[in-house]
C-alpha positions as CSV (number, residue, x, y, z in Angstrom):
1,M,24.0,-15.2,-11.8
2,Q,25.8,-11.8,-12.3
3,N,26.8,-9.5,-9.5
4,V,25.9,-12.1,-6.9
5,D,28.3,-13.6,-4.4
6,S,26.8,-17.1,-4.2
7,S,28.3,-17.6,-0.8
8,K,26.0,-14.9,0.5
9,L,22.8,-16.1,-0.9
10,H,22.3,-18.7,1.9
11,P,23.9,-17.0,4.9
12,E,24.6,-19.0,8.0
13,I,23.8,-17.2,11.3
14,T,27.5,-16.5,11.8
15,D,27.6,-14.7,8.5
16,I,25.0,-12.2,9.6
17,P,26.3,-8.9,11.1
18,D,25.4,-8.6,14.7
19,A,23.5,-5.3,14.1
20,F,21.0,-7.1,11.9
21,R,20.3,-10.2,13.9
22,L,16.9,-10.5,15.6
23,E,17.3,-10.3,19.4
24,G,14.4,-12.5,20.3
25,F,12.0,-15.1,18.7
26,K,8.4,-14.0,18.4
27,D,6.8,-17.2,19.6
28,E,3.5,-15.7,20.8
29,A,0.8,-15.1,18.2
30,K,-0.6,-11.8,19.5
31,Y,-3.6,-9.8,18.5
32,L,-5.6,-6.8,19.9
33,I,-9.4,-6.8,20.7
34,D,-11.2,-4.3,22.9
35,G,-8.0,-2.8,24.2
36,K,-6.6,-6.1,25.3
37,I,-3.5,-7.8,23.8
38,M,-4.1,-11.5,23.7
39,T,-2.3,-14.6,22.6
40,C,-3.9,-17.0,20.2
41,G,-3.5,-20.7,20.8
42,N,-4.1,-21.5,17.1
43,S,-1.2,-20.1,15.1
44,A,1.1,-20.5,12.1
45,K,4.9,-20.3,12.0
46,V,6.4,-17.3,10.2
47,Y,9.5,-18.0,8.1
48,S,11.8,-15.5,6.6
49,P,12.3,-15.6,2.8
50,I,16.0,-15.6,3.6
51,C,17.4,-19.1,3.1
52,Y,20.4,-20.5,5.0
53,E,21.1,-23.8,3.3
54,E,21.4,-24.4,-0.4
55,S,19.9,-27.7,-1.3
56,E,16.9,-29.2,-3.1
57,S,14.8,-27.9,-0.3
58,D,16.3,-24.6,0.9
59,K,15.8,-24.0,4.6
60,R,14.5,-20.7,5.8
61,Y,14.9,-18.9,9.1
62,R,12.0,-19.2,11.4
63,I,11.2,-15.8,13.1
64,G,7.9,-16.2,14.9
65,R,4.2,-17.0,14.8
66,F,1.1,-15.2,13.7
67,A,-2.4,-15.7,15.0
68,L,-5.0,-17.8,13.2
69,L,-8.2,-16.5,14.6
70,N,-11.6,-18.1,14.2
71,E,-15.0,-16.8,13.3
72,E,-16.0,-16.1,16.9
73,E,-12.9,-14.0,17.6
74,A,-13.5,-12.1,14.4
75,K,-17.0,-11.4,15.6
76,R,-15.7,-10.2,18.9
77,A,-13.4,-7.7,17.1
78,L,-16.3,-6.4,15.1
79,Q,-18.5,-6.2,18.3
80,A,-15.8,-4.3,20.1
81,A,-15.5,-1.7,17.3
82,E,-19.3,-1.4,17.1
83,N,-19.5,-0.8,20.9
84,A,-16.8,1.8,20.8
85,Y,-18.6,3.6,18.0
86,G,-22.0,3.3,19.7
87,S,-23.9,4.4,16.6
88,G,-22.0,7.6,16.7
89,M,-22.6,8.2,20.4
90,G,-19.5,6.4,21.7
91,E,-16.7,8.1,23.5
92,W,-14.4,8.2,20.4
93,P,-16.8,9.7,17.8
94,Q,-18.1,12.1,20.4
95,M,-14.6,13.4,21.2
96,S,-13.6,16.8,20.0
97,V,-11.0,17.0,17.2
98,D,-8.4,18.3,19.7
99,E,-9.0,15.3,22.0
100,R,-8.7,12.8,19.2
101,I,-5.5,14.5,18.0
102,K,-4.0,14.1,21.5
103,H,-4.6,10.3,21.3
104,V,-3.1,10.0,17.9
105,E,0.0,12.1,19.0
106,E,0.3,9.9,22.0
107,F,0.3,6.8,19.8
108,A,3.0,8.4,17.6
109,R,5.2,8.9,20.7
110,Y,4.8,5.2,21.7
111,M,5.3,4.1,18.1
112,L,8.7,5.9,17.9
113,E,10.1,3.7,20.6
114,Q,9.5,0.7,18.4
115,E,11.5,1.9,15.3
116,K,14.4,-0.5,15.6
117,E,12.4,-3.6,16.4
118,F,9.9,-2.9,13.6
119,T,12.7,-2.2,11.1
120,L,14.5,-5.5,11.9
121,L,11.4,-7.6,11.9
122,E,10.1,-6.2,8.6
123,M,13.5,-6.7,7.0
124,W,13.5,-10.4,8.1
125,E,9.8,-10.9,7.3
126,I,9.6,-9.6,3.8
127,A,13.3,-9.2,2.9
128,K,12.9,-5.5,2.1
129,T,16.3,-3.7,2.5
130,Y,17.0,-2.4,6.0
131,N,17.3,1.2,4.8
132,S,13.9,0.9,3.0
133,C,12.3,-0.6,6.1
134,R,13.6,2.3,8.2
135,D,12.5,4.8,5.6
136,E,9.0,3.3,5.6
137,F,8.8,3.7,9.4
138,K,10.0,7.3,9.2
139,R,7.7,8.2,6.4
140,T,4.7,6.8,8.3
141,V,5.6,8.9,11.4
142,D,5.7,11.9,9.1
143,Y,2.4,10.9,7.6
144,I,0.8,10.9,11.0
145,Q,2.0,14.4,11.7
146,D,0.9,15.7,8.3
147,T,-2.5,14.2,9.0
148,V,-2.8,15.9,12.3
149,D,-1.8,19.2,10.8
150,Q,-4.3,18.8,7.9
151,L,-7.1,18.0,10.3
152,R,-6.4,21.0,12.5
153,E,-6.7,23.2,9.4
154,L,-9.8,21.4,8.2
155,D,-11.5,21.8,11.6
156,T,-10.6,25.5,11.8
157,N,-12.1,26.1,8.4
158,S,-15.3,24.3,9.5
159,N,-15.9,26.9,12.3
160,Y,-17.2,29.5,9.8
161,I,-20.9,30.0,9.3
162,K,-22.0,30.1,5.7
163,N,-24.7,32.5,4.5
164,V,-26.4,31.2,1.3
165,E,-29.6,32.7,-0.1
166,G,-31.1,33.5,3.2
167,F,-30.0,30.4,4.9
168,I,-27.2,30.1,7.5
169,A,-25.3,26.8,7.9
170,Q,-22.4,25.1,9.5
171,I,-20.8,22.2,7.7
172,R,-18.4,19.8,9.4
173,R,-17.0,16.4,8.5
174,C,-18.3,13.5,10.7
175,P,-17.2,9.8,10.9
176,L,-18.8,7.1,8.9
177,G,-18.8,4.3,11.5
178,V,-16.9,1.1,11.8
179,S,-14.1,0.6,9.2
180,L,-12.3,-2.6,8.0
181,I,-8.7,-1.9,7.0
182,M,-6.7,-4.4,5.0
183,G,-3.2,-3.3,3.9
184,P,-0.7,-5.0,1.6
185,F,2.4,-7.0,2.4
186,N,4.9,-4.9,0.5
187,Y,4.3,-1.8,2.6
188,P,2.6,-3.3,5.6
189,L,3.0,-0.3,7.8
190,N,2.8,2.7,5.5
191,E,0.0,1.6,3.3
192,T,-2.1,0.3,6.2
193,F,-1.6,3.4,8.3
194,A,-2.4,5.7,5.3
195,M,-5.9,4.3,5.6
196,L,-6.1,3.5,9.3
197,L,-4.9,6.8,10.8
198,P,-7.2,9.1,8.8
199,A,-10.1,6.7,9.6
200,L,-9.3,6.9,13.3
201,I,-8.6,10.6,13.6
202,M,-12.0,11.4,11.9
203,G,-13.8,9.5,14.7
204,N,-14.3,6.1,13.1
205,T,-13.5,2.8,14.9
206,A,-11.6,0.1,13.1
207,V,-10.9,-3.6,12.7
208,V,-7.5,-4.1,11.0
209,K,-6.8,-7.4,9.3
210,L,-3.0,-7.7,8.9
211,P,-1.5,-9.2,5.7
212,K,-0.1,-12.8,5.8
213,Y,3.4,-11.5,5.0
214,G,4.2,-8.4,7.0
215,C,2.1,-9.1,10.0
216,L,4.8,-10.0,12.5
217,C,6.6,-6.7,12.2
218,Q,3.6,-4.9,13.5
219,E,3.3,-6.9,16.7
220,P,5.5,-4.3,18.6
221,L,2.9,-1.7,17.9
222,L,0.0,-3.5,19.6
223,E,0.9,-2.1,23.0
224,A,1.1,1.4,21.5
225,F,-2.5,1.0,20.2
226,A,-3.7,-0.4,23.5
227,L,-2.2,2.4,25.5
228,A,-3.1,5.3,23.2
229,F,-6.7,4.6,22.3
230,P,-9.9,3.8,24.2
231,P,-10.9,0.1,24.2
232,G,-12.4,-1.1,21.0
233,V,-11.4,1.9,18.9
234,V,-8.6,-0.2,17.2
235,N,-8.8,-4.0,16.9
236,I,-6.0,-5.8,15.1
237,I,-6.5,-9.4,14.0
238,N,-4.9,-12.0,11.8
239,G,-5.8,-15.3,10.2
240,D,-7.1,-16.9,7.1
241,G,-9.1,-14.3,5.2
242,P,-11.9,-16.5,4.0
243,T,-12.4,-17.5,7.7
244,I,-12.3,-14.3,9.6
245,I,-13.5,-11.6,7.0
246,P,-17.0,-12.9,6.2
247,P,-18.1,-12.7,9.9
248,I,-17.1,-9.0,9.8
249,L,-18.8,-8.2,6.5
250,K,-22.0,-10.2,6.6
251,P,-23.8,-8.5,9.5
252,G,-23.9,-5.3,7.3
253,S,-22.7,-2.9,10.0
254,L,-19.4,-1.9,8.3
255,A,-19.5,1.7,7.0
256,A,-16.1,1.7,5.3
257,L,-13.7,-0.7,3.7
258,G,-10.1,0.3,3.1
259,F,-8.4,-2.4,1.1
260,I,-5.2,-2.6,-1.0
261,G,-4.8,-5.8,-3.0
262,S,-6.4,-7.4,-6.1
263,T,-9.6,-6.5,-7.9
264,A,-10.8,-10.1,-7.6
265,V,-10.5,-10.1,-3.8
266,A,-12.0,-6.6,-3.6
267,K,-15.1,-7.8,-5.5
268,K,-15.5,-10.8,-3.2
269,L,-15.3,-8.6,-0.1
270,I,-17.8,-6.1,-1.3
271,A,-20.2,-8.8,-2.4
272,Q,-20.4,-10.2,1.1
273,H,-21.8,-7.0,2.6
274,P,-25.6,-7.3,2.5
275,Y,-26.0,-3.5,2.1
276,N,-22.9,-2.7,0.2
277,N,-24.4,0.6,-1.0
278,R,-24.0,1.7,2.7
279,M,-20.3,0.8,2.8
280,R,-17.8,3.3,1.4
281,T,-14.9,1.7,-0.4
282,I,-11.4,3.0,-0.6
283,L,-9.5,0.6,-2.8
284,G,-5.9,0.4,-4.1
285,L,-5.8,-2.4,-6.7
286,E,-3.8,-3.6,-9.7
287,A,-1.5,-1.4,-11.8
288,K,0.4,-2.1,-15.0
289,N,2.2,1.1,-15.2
290,P,3.9,1.7,-18.6
291,A,6.9,3.8,-19.5
292,F,7.0,5.3,-23.0
293,V,10.5,6.0,-24.4
294,F,11.0,8.3,-27.4
295,P,14.1,8.6,-29.6
296,D,15.1,12.0,-28.3
297,C,15.2,11.0,-24.6
298,D,18.2,11.3,-22.4
299,L,19.0,7.6,-22.8
300,K,21.2,7.2,-19.7
301,L,18.7,9.0,-17.4
302,T,15.8,7.1,-19.0
303,V,17.4,3.7,-18.5
304,K,18.4,4.5,-14.9
305,E,14.8,5.7,-14.1
306,C,13.3,2.7,-15.8
307,V,15.5,0.2,-13.9
308,N,14.9,1.9,-10.6
309,G,11.2,2.2,-11.3
310,A,10.9,-1.5,-12.4
311,L,13.2,-3.2,-9.9
312,E,13.3,-1.3,-6.6
313,F,12.2,-3.8,-3.9
314,N,12.1,-6.4,-6.6
315,G,9.4,-4.6,-8.5
316,Q,7.0,-5.4,-5.8
317,R,5.3,-2.0,-5.7
318,C,2.0,-1.1,-7.2
319,T,3.7,2.1,-8.4
320,A,6.5,0.1,-10.2
321,I,7.0,0.4,-13.9
322,K,5.7,-2.9,-15.2
323,H,5.9,-2.5,-19.0
324,I,8.4,-0.5,-21.0
325,W,7.4,0.7,-24.5
326,V,10.4,1.9,-26.6
327,H,10.2,3.6,-30.0
328,A,11.3,1.3,-32.7
329,D,14.0,3.6,-33.9
330,I,16.0,3.1,-30.7
331,I,14.9,-0.3,-29.4
332,E,18.2,-2.1,-29.9
333,K,20.2,0.8,-28.4
334,F,17.8,1.0,-25.4
335,L,18.0,-2.8,-24.7
336,S,21.8,-2.6,-24.8
337,E,21.9,0.2,-22.3
338,L,19.3,-1.5,-20.2
339,N,21.4,-4.7,-20.0
340,L,24.4,-2.6,-18.9
341,E,22.4,-0.9,-16.2
342,I,20.9,-4.2,-14.9
343,A,24.4,-5.7,-14.8
344,R,25.4,-3.0,-12.2
345,I,22.5,-4.0,-9.9
346,R,23.5,-5.7,-6.7
347,C,21.6,-8.8,-5.6
348,G,21.9,-10.2,-2.1
349,M,20.7,-9.9,1.5
350,P,18.6,-7.0,2.7
351,W,21.2,-5.8,5.2
352,E,23.9,-5.4,2.6
353,E,24.5,-1.8,1.6
354,G,23.5,-0.9,-2.0
355,V,21.5,-4.1,-2.6
356,M,18.4,-3.7,-4.8
357,I,17.3,-7.3,-5.5
358,T,16.5,-9.4,-2.4
359,P,14.7,-12.7,-1.7
360,L,11.0,-12.6,-2.6
361,A,8.6,-12.7,0.3
362,E,5.8,-14.7,-1.2
363,D,5.9,-18.5,-1.3
364,K,6.3,-20.0,-4.8
365,K,6.7,-16.5,-6.4
366,C,9.8,-17.6,-8.2
367,D,7.9,-20.6,-9.7
368,Q,5.1,-18.2,-10.9
369,L,7.6,-15.8,-12.5
370,S,9.4,-18.7,-14.2
371,Q,6.0,-19.9,-15.6
372,W,5.3,-16.5,-17.1
373,I,8.7,-16.3,-18.6
374,Q,8.3,-19.7,-20.2
375,D,4.9,-18.7,-21.6
376,A,6.5,-15.6,-23.1
377,K,9.4,-17.5,-24.6
378,S,7.0,-20.1,-26.1
379,K,5.3,-17.2,-27.9
380,G,8.3,-15.5,-29.4
381,A,9.9,-13.4,-26.6
382,H,13.6,-13.7,-25.7
383,I,15.5,-13.1,-22.4
384,V,17.8,-10.4,-23.6
385,N,19.9,-9.8,-20.5
386,P,22.6,-12.2,-19.2
387,S,21.5,-14.4,-16.2
388,G,17.9,-13.3,-16.7
389,G,15.5,-15.9,-15.3
390,E,17.9,-17.5,-12.9
391,C,17.0,-17.9,-9.3
392,S,18.5,-19.3,-6.1
393,G,16.3,-19.9,-3.1
394,N,13.8,-17.1,-3.0
395,L,16.1,-14.7,-4.9
396,F,15.1,-14.1,-8.6
397,Y,17.5,-12.4,-10.9
398,P,16.0,-9.5,-13.0
399,T,14.7,-10.6,-16.4
400,V,14.1,-8.5,-19.5
401,L,11.7,-10.0,-22.1
402,Y,11.5,-8.7,-25.6
403,P,9.4,-8.5,-27.7
404,A,6.3,-8.7,-25.4
405,T,3.1,-9.2,-27.3
406,N,-0.5,-9.2,-26.2
407,D,-0.9,-13.0,-26.5
408,M,1.6,-13.4,-23.6
409,D,0.6,-13.5,-19.9
410,I,3.3,-11.1,-18.9
411,Y,1.9,-8.5,-21.3
412,N,-1.4,-8.4,-19.5
413,I,-0.9,-9.4,-15.8
414,E,0.7,-7.4,-13.0
415,Q,3.8,-9.5,-12.5
416,F,4.8,-7.9,-9.1
417,G,8.3,-9.1,-9.4
418,P,11.7,-8.4,-11.2
419,V,10.5,-9.3,-14.7
420,I,10.4,-6.5,-17.3
421,P,8.4,-6.9,-20.5
422,V,9.6,-4.6,-23.3
423,S,7.6,-3.8,-26.4
424,S,8.2,-1.4,-29.3
425,F,6.0,1.3,-30.9
426,S,6.1,3.6,-33.9
427,T,3.0,5.7,-33.6
428,L,0.8,7.3,-30.9
429,E,-2.1,5.3,-32.3
430,E,-0.4,2.1,-31.0
431,I,-0.1,3.6,-27.6
432,L,-3.7,4.8,-27.6
433,S,-4.9,1.3,-28.6
434,Y,-2.9,-0.3,-25.8
435,M,-4.1,2.1,-23.1
436,Q,-7.7,1.8,-24.2
437,A,-7.6,-2.0,-24.0
438,S,-5.9,-2.0,-20.6
439,P,-8.3,-2.7,-17.7
440,V,-6.1,-0.7,-15.3
441,G,-4.9,2.8,-15.1
442,Q,-2.8,4.1,-12.2
443,Q,0.3,5.8,-13.7
444,A,2.5,6.2,-16.7
445,S,6.0,7.7,-17.4
446,I,7.0,9.6,-20.5
447,F,10.7,10.0,-21.5
448,T,11.4,12.6,-24.1
449,S,13.0,16.0,-24.4
450,S,10.4,17.5,-26.8
451,P,7.0,19.0,-26.0
452,L,6.0,17.8,-29.5
453,N,6.2,14.3,-28.2
454,A,5.0,14.9,-24.6
455,A,2.0,17.1,-25.3
456,P,-0.1,14.7,-27.4
457,L,0.8,11.7,-25.3
458,I,-0.2,13.6,-22.1
459,D,-3.6,14.4,-23.6
460,I,-4.0,10.6,-24.3
461,L,-2.9,9.5,-20.9
462,V,-4.8,11.9,-18.7
463,N,-8.0,10.1,-19.6
464,Q,-6.4,6.6,-19.1
465,V,-4.3,7.0,-15.9
466,S,-4.3,9.3,-12.9
467,R,-0.7,10.4,-12.7
468,I,1.8,11.0,-15.5
469,N,5.5,11.3,-14.7
470,L,7.8,13.3,-17.0
471,N,11.3,11.9,-17.4
472,A,10.9,10.1,-14.1
473,Q,9.8,6.7,-12.7
474,C,6.3,6.2,-11.4
475,R,5.9,6.7,-7.6
476,R,3.4,7.6,-4.9
477,G,4.8,10.6,-3.1
478,P,4.7,13.3,-1.9
479,D,1.8,12.3,0.3
480,E,0.1,15.7,-0.3
481,L,-0.5,14.7,-3.9
482,P,-3.6,12.7,-4.9
483,F,-2.9,8.9,-5.1
484,T,-5.6,7.1,-7.0
485,G,-6.3,5.3,-10.3
486,R,-8.8,4.8,-13.1
487,K,-10.6,1.6,-14.2
488,D,-9.6,-1.4,-12.0
489,S,-6.7,0.4,-10.4
490,A,-8.4,2.2,-7.5
491,E,-11.5,3.6,-6.0
492,G,-11.3,6.7,-3.8
493,T,-8.2,8.9,-3.4
494,L,-5.5,8.6,-0.8
495,S,-3.4,11.7,0.0
496,V,-3.2,13.4,3.3
497,P,-6.3,15.7,2.8
498,D,-8.2,13.2,0.5
499,A,-7.9,10.4,3.0
500,L,-9.5,12.5,5.7
501,R,-12.4,13.2,3.3
502,A,-12.6,9.5,2.2
503,F,-13.2,8.3,5.8
504,S,-15.7,11.0,6.7
505,I,-18.9,12.6,5.4
506,R,-20.1,16.2,5.5
507,S,-23.0,16.9,7.8
508,L,-24.6,20.3,8.3
509,V,-27.0,22.2,10.4
510,V,-29.1,24.7,8.4
511,A,-31.5,27.4,9.5
512,N,-33.7,29.9,7.6
513,E,-35.3,32.9,9.1
514,Q,-37.5,30.9,11.5
515,G,-34.5,28.9,12.8
516,R,-31.9,31.6,12.8
517,E,-32.4,32.6,16.5
518,L,-32.2,29.0,17.7
519,F,-29.1,28.4,15.5
520,L,-27.3,31.4,17.1
521,R,-28.4,30.8,20.6
522,T,-27.3,27.1,20.4
523,I,-23.9,28.3,19.4
524,E,-23.8,30.8,22.3
525,S,-24.9,28.1,24.8
526,R,-21.8,26.0,23.9
527,K,-23.8,22.9,24.6
528,S,-23.4,21.3,21.1
529,K,-20.1,19.6,20.1
530,F,-21.1,20.0,16.5
531,L,-22.7,23.5,16.2
532,R,-20.0,25.7,17.6
533,I,-17.4,28.3,16.7
């Protein structure tokens, strides 16, 4: 395996720098319901994907436990959220915007105290690099502040009274009700909070189901939630999804579902709500983001962007480049440069500086990737980079497969790992056919120096994906920009302003000539929390 010091792939505890060792073992499976932090007797052990012994059955570091709640505890979480919402008359939804902002800012202050513990736990739990874990925490803190600032602006703009064709009206955004929030393992803090915080600050209450991988690192934040929010506003649970999610969905009281995961799971969740037309869905689902490389591209820049886009955090990002299409005129040259760039990548432990490839968090992920590679090889693809397909423990070396064709699994599925299928094209018609057949449509990247190449492809892609990146890898940020997708890639839009709208609904008070006096006198009375200036 190239660029890998095999002695570091299975580090003994004495090999781990002191700054990156966990200070304590999380042996209590904690959860939060109705403002109380509790310990669950039924729990599962949490093991790091980092192995410490190379053998037929590599041993992994045990770092804690997570709760395995039952149906009754899930019902209690839902009941707590329902009580806190109180059909819109609870303390939280009836609070003024300024009051809710104070609670959110208080939470952010408590949250900041947990930066180091969160960062270490996330690094150990999902093997994301230490610097990336720290960046995720800081980005989330910034997201909270941006959300507060955006809501203040939104609320100020809502103070105006509209005059329309003889009617006067005031329009404000109101909460939807109880929300179920389910974030992903790869960004367990940022992606979860990108849904949870807008939901809360708009006056909704929430039940949060943590991901199986990436749940332990959020335990330090339970106290911050308990201290900063009224009881029942935030309830954080964990366990087997098929056990604890149906009791939350089946009563039909959920008003919003924020979910990031697979289309198959999303469909199952929605189907369990008896009145799913009453449940707003904000979904982040699969993506198979392609990159299209033209002969006139800056080859070194293109290869570097493609490698970073495909392999950062092992390619386990919904925004990763997951299929590279290269013009037939430069395919051999591109593959040669791609191999050279991959050879420069560092593989190793997440605390090592400059490491890109780290152990995979999911159990048996290496076996799954190997199966897809074997399927592709059996149908004519070749591993074109040295050491491609090799693995040790949970660490899987980057693998480039060429040519990828539509009869291969890797051509169609979202691999969510460090395997890069490469195909060639000669005409835009081939690209159009590929995009039209694709069931997903989040992003794409175009690499060219000519508007003559970019312009017609942009016009194809804007109706197939939701974001096009020019001479750059696919990505989410900045958070002020819309983040969504077409087809099976998303439902709803997540950006700072869009998320506030997604978890709220416009309500308005309207008066014609007969009601004008009452409208104005109610404002003057300052008795209404809604109708005011």
